[in-house]
C-alpha beads as a LAMMPS data file, in Angstrom:
LAMMPS data file: protein, C-alpha beads

63 atoms
62 bonds

1 atom types
1 bond types

-500.0 500.0 xlo xhi
-500.0 500.0 ylo yhi
-500.0 500.0 zlo zhi

Masses

1 110.0

Atoms # bond

1 1 1 43.083 -14.119 -9.449
2 1 1 41.896 -11.194 -11.250
3 1 1 39.494 -13.197 -12.794
4 1 1 38.101 -14.949 -9.561
5 1 1 37.833 -11.142 -8.364
6 1 1 35.688 -9.681 -11.749
7 1 1 33.697 -13.293 -10.763
8 1 1 32.697 -12.416 -7.491
9 1 1 32.310 -8.304 -8.521
10 1 1 29.710 -9.599 -10.740
11 1 1 27.828 -12.014 -8.308
12 1 1 27.623 -8.815 -6.277
13 1 1 26.119 -6.218 -8.357
14 1 1 23.655 -9.155 -9.681
15 1 1 22.938 -9.252 -5.994
16 1 1 22.732 -5.707 -5.291
17 1 1 20.497 -4.988 -8.529
18 1 1 18.254 -8.107 -7.186
19 1 1 18.171 -6.405 -4.050
20 1 1 17.160 -3.344 -5.602
21 1 1 13.917 -5.048 -7.200
22 1 1 12.950 -6.449 -4.121
23 1 1 13.083 -2.925 -2.454
24 1 1 10.685 -1.238 -5.011
25 1 1 8.565 -4.328 -4.839
26 1 1 8.297 -3.827 -1.175
27 1 1 7.526 0.296 -1.791
28 1 1 4.822 -0.484 -4.308
29 1 1 3.110 -2.955 -2.043
30 1 1 3.174 -0.709 0.579
31 1 1 1.804 2.223 -1.548
32 1 1 -1.055 -0.357 -2.328
33 1 1 -1.867 -0.982 0.989
34 1 1 -2.006 2.534 2.137
35 1 1 -4.309 3.226 -0.725
36 1 1 -6.460 0.454 0.123
37 1 1 -6.366 1.339 4.047
38 1 1 -7.274 5.141 3.064
39 1 1 -10.271 4.034 0.250
40 1 1 -11.390 1.510 3.239
41 1 1 -11.873 4.383 6.051
42 1 1 -12.741 6.740 3.545
43 1 1 -15.689 4.227 2.938
44 1 1 -16.390 3.007 6.179
45 1 1 -16.744 6.999 7.097
46 1 1 -19.095 7.816 4.378
47 1 1 -21.172 4.865 5.205
48 1 1 -21.613 6.056 8.816
49 1 1 -22.105 9.526 7.536
50 1 1 -25.098 8.541 5.279
51 1 1 -26.492 5.765 7.921
52 1 1 -26.524 9.065 10.813
53 1 1 -28.203 11.363 8.113
54 1 1 -30.522 8.566 7.096
55 1 1 -31.528 7.774 10.634
56 1 1 -31.970 11.955 11.123
57 1 1 -34.417 12.169 8.205
58 1 1 -36.261 9.281 9.879
59 1 1 -36.337 10.984 13.357
60 1 1 -37.786 14.195 11.562
61 1 1 -40.171 12.814 9.631
62 1 1 -41.708 10.539 12.853
63 1 1 -41.979 13.814 14.859

Bonds

1 1 1 2
2 1 2 3
3 1 3 4
4 1 4 5
5 1 5 6
6 1 6 7
7 1 7 8
8 1 8 9
9 1 9 10
10 1 10 11
11 1 11 12
12 1 12 13
13 1 13 14
14 1 14 15
15 1 15 16
16 1 16 17
17 1 17 18
18 1 18 19
19 1 19 20
20 1 20 21
21 1 21 22
22 1 22 23
23 1 23 24
24 1 24 25
25 1 25 26
26 1 26 27
27 1 27 28
28 1 28 29
29 1 29 30
30 1 30 31
31 1 31 32
32 1 32 33
33 1 33 34
34 1 34 35
35 1 35 36
36 1 36 37
37 1 37 38
38 1 38 39
39 1 39 40
40 1 40 41
41 1 41 42
42 1 42 43
43 1 43 44
44 1 44 45
45 1 45 46
46 1 46 47
47 1 47 48
48 1 48 49
49 1 49 50
50 1 50 51
51 1 51 52
52 1 52 53
53 1 53 54
54 1 54 55
55 1 55 56
56 1 56 57
57 1 57 58
58 1 58 59
59 1 59 60
60 1 60 61
61 1 61 62
62 1 62 63
């Protein structure tokens, strides 16, 4: 009886460890996606700012 309980406890502990690892992996993926999203938005905004500046320079040169 006691060995059966010990065996099930071992399986439960293994399962809990697997879930912790999965949780950590998911957290890392979310962090990576957040960083990629932030970089993408920064790139887009920088690009628009540069394009707007270039357009304004051309307009000033043409006037």
